[in-house]
C-alpha positions, 0 to 999 in steps of 0.5 A, a space after each residue: 169654647 172661648 168666652 167673649 166678655 164685655 169689659 164695661 159690664 162683665 156680661 157674656 157677649 158670645 161663646 166662640 169655638 176655639 181651635 186646637 193645636 191639631 186644627 191649627 196644623 190643618 189650617 196651616 197645611 191648607 194655607 200652604 197648599 192654597 198660597 201658590 195659586 193666589 200668588 200666581 193671580 195678577 196683582 191687579 186681581 188682588 188689588 181689586 179684591 182688596 178694593 172690595 174689602 175696603 168697600 165692605 169696611 166702609 159699608 158696615 162701618 157702624 155695625 163693626 164699630 159696635 162689635 169692636 166697642 162691645 168686646 174691647 170697651 173702646 168708646 164708640 166714637 173712637 171705634 168709629 175713628 179707627 174704622 174711618 182711619 183704616 180706610 186710608 191705610 188700605 187706600 195707601 197699600 192699594 195705590 202703592 202695591 203695584 209699584 213695589 211689586 214691579 221688577 227693577 232693571 238695575 243694569 243693562 249693557 252688552 247683552 247682560 241684564 241684571 234685575 230684581 224681581 219680588 216674590 211673596 214670602 209664602 205663608 205668614 202668621 199674623 198674631 195681632 193685637 186687641 187695642 187697634 184690631 183694624 189698624 194693627 191687623 190691616 198693617 199686616 194682612 192687607 200688604 201680605 195679601 196684596 203681595 201674594 202671601 197666605 195669612 194665618 191670622 190670629 186676632 187677640 182673644 180680646 178682639 176675636 169677634 172683630 177678627 172673625 168679621 175681618 175674615 168674613 169680609 175678606 172672603 166675601 171680597 174674593 180672598 179664598 178661604 184657605 188664603 186668609 184663615 182666622 185662628 181662634 184662641 188664647 195664648 196657647 193657640 198663638 204659640 201653636 201657630 208660631 210653631 208651624 213651619 211658616 215663612 214669617 211671623 208678624 206679632 204685635 203685643 208685649 215685649 215678654 211674648 215677643 222675646 219668646 217668639 223671636 227666640 223660637 223663630 231664630 232656630 228656623 231662620 224665618 222672618 220675624 217682625 215684632 211690634 212691641 210696647 213703648 214708654 213714649 216721652 214728651 218734652 215741653 219746652 219753656 217757649 211752648 204754648 202751655 194750654 195747647 201743649 197740655 191739651 195735645 199731650 193729655 189727648 195723647 196720653 188718655 185716648 183709647 183709655 191710654 191703651 196704645 203702644 204710642 200713647 204718651 206715657 211720660 212727660 218732661 216739662 221745663 221748670 219755668 212753666 211746670 206749674 202752669 202746665 200741670 194745672 192746664 193738663 189736670 184741667 184738661 183731663 178733668 174734662 174727659 167724660 168717663 162712662 158707658 163706651 156705647 155713649 157717643 160722648 164718652 172719652 174714657 172707657 173701661 180697660 180691656 183686660 181686668 189684670 191691668 187694673 192691678 198693674 196700674 194700682 202697683 205703679 201708682 202706689 210705688 210712685 206715691 211711696 217714693 214721693 210723687 204727688 197724686 193730683 187726681 185718680 189713682 185707683 179703680 172706679 167703684 162701678 161695674 166693669 174694668 174702670 180705672 180713674 184717670 190719674 195724673 202724678 207730678 213730682 215724679 222721677 226715674 226711680 218710679 215704675 210709672 216713669 220706666 215701665 209701660 202702663 198701658 192705661 189712663 195714668 201719666 207722670 209729669 217730671 220737671 227738668 232744668 234744660 234741653 240736655 236733661 230732658 234729652 238724657 231722661 227721654 233716652 233713659 228707657 228700655 223702649 224706643 217707639 215714639 218721642 216728641 217735643 213741643 216748642 215753636 222753634 223747629 230748629 231746636 226741636 229737630 236738634 233734640 229729636 235727632 238725639 232721641 233713640 226712637 223709631 218715630 219722632 214728633 214736633 208739636 204733635 204726638 200719638 200719630 201714625 201715617 201710612 206714608 211713613 214707616 212704623 218701627 221701634 228700637 230696643 224693646 219696642 221691636 224689630 222690623 217695620 210696618 206701613 209705608 212702601 217699606 211695609 209692603 216690601 217686608 212681605 216680599 223676597 227680592 230675587 236677583 236675576 243675571 240674564 245674558 243673551 247669546 
């Protein structure tokens, strides 16, 4: 049995039967048998099914938000935001699926026609994440199902209840039981799922686990897509609106208690405004309410995983030892649950873990820089490459800097933002492949080349 605990109280929420390796194999075989019939259904029918799923998410909004908050610890207002936001992503996939699936005639002359048709991959494994189970999950299973694939969906063990609710809603909307199959368990069950002879593995999680999946899948020559971590930088130029930039980046760093792959994780500030920015940033963070995630006014909740408390403690201790100035926080809170005090460190540098290793919690380091060249060099001094941003009223300056940054997404005067219309991808340790945009629909399809000559 898988025990589901509330990270804010340590209370047992539920016990859920976990799958065995044998059960995972049986689920794979059932999905393999069911997938062809799903793929043969007209795309309009699959779109209708997903439209009904969207309506269920909308209708059950509050109930789903409470479940999400109870098992992940996400503040309830932010759980509601996630569920509201996922509706737009589903809409994008619904509105664009038919266009992506349409055959393309690329040449026709003198009885010869060349066209590209698109076929589903087949059966895909979706090993999803706990921090945004609806966003991250829907990025994969919605376009996968719309394009005719069967999905073996393993929600994170920290978001199992939300994953099971997703499965219930999809089945109630018309997705056959064996076309979308929830796989329940911890890391060992995820590994068992990855060993099945699926046609693609779509994973969201840590670089360490993603590397293992990529290594194993390479031997089978299947499609692998990995959405991994980030150490996302922001540069605040001397001509930026200090208070506005501080408020925006503080939200980008501490929203969802800092547990976002695209959260702001390191900030570089021009030396001429450094003191003013740090003061404004700290003032903003002090205004964030820490508390019960069920409270509508709570902004900072508990960490979902208890083990992350030790990671954050180590990073703070390392920074202090090497000369950083601890401005606030720096340790777990003395209350029930996995709470870590919102933490701001100044006078940091790249000798410190806080500026190099992913934190995934409510901590941030702020470093002083002399000019754009130094900021650009430091922003690129990382093993990751997910997002990066620049704050300045000068668009030309921002675009010049951002063009030099090795990152999948870049921001001007904003941060921690994802759009269904734009591809979501990472470089280096941030992953391979992409989700979202029309490219995020195409990723679940195989193009087939047709050479057709009339006689």
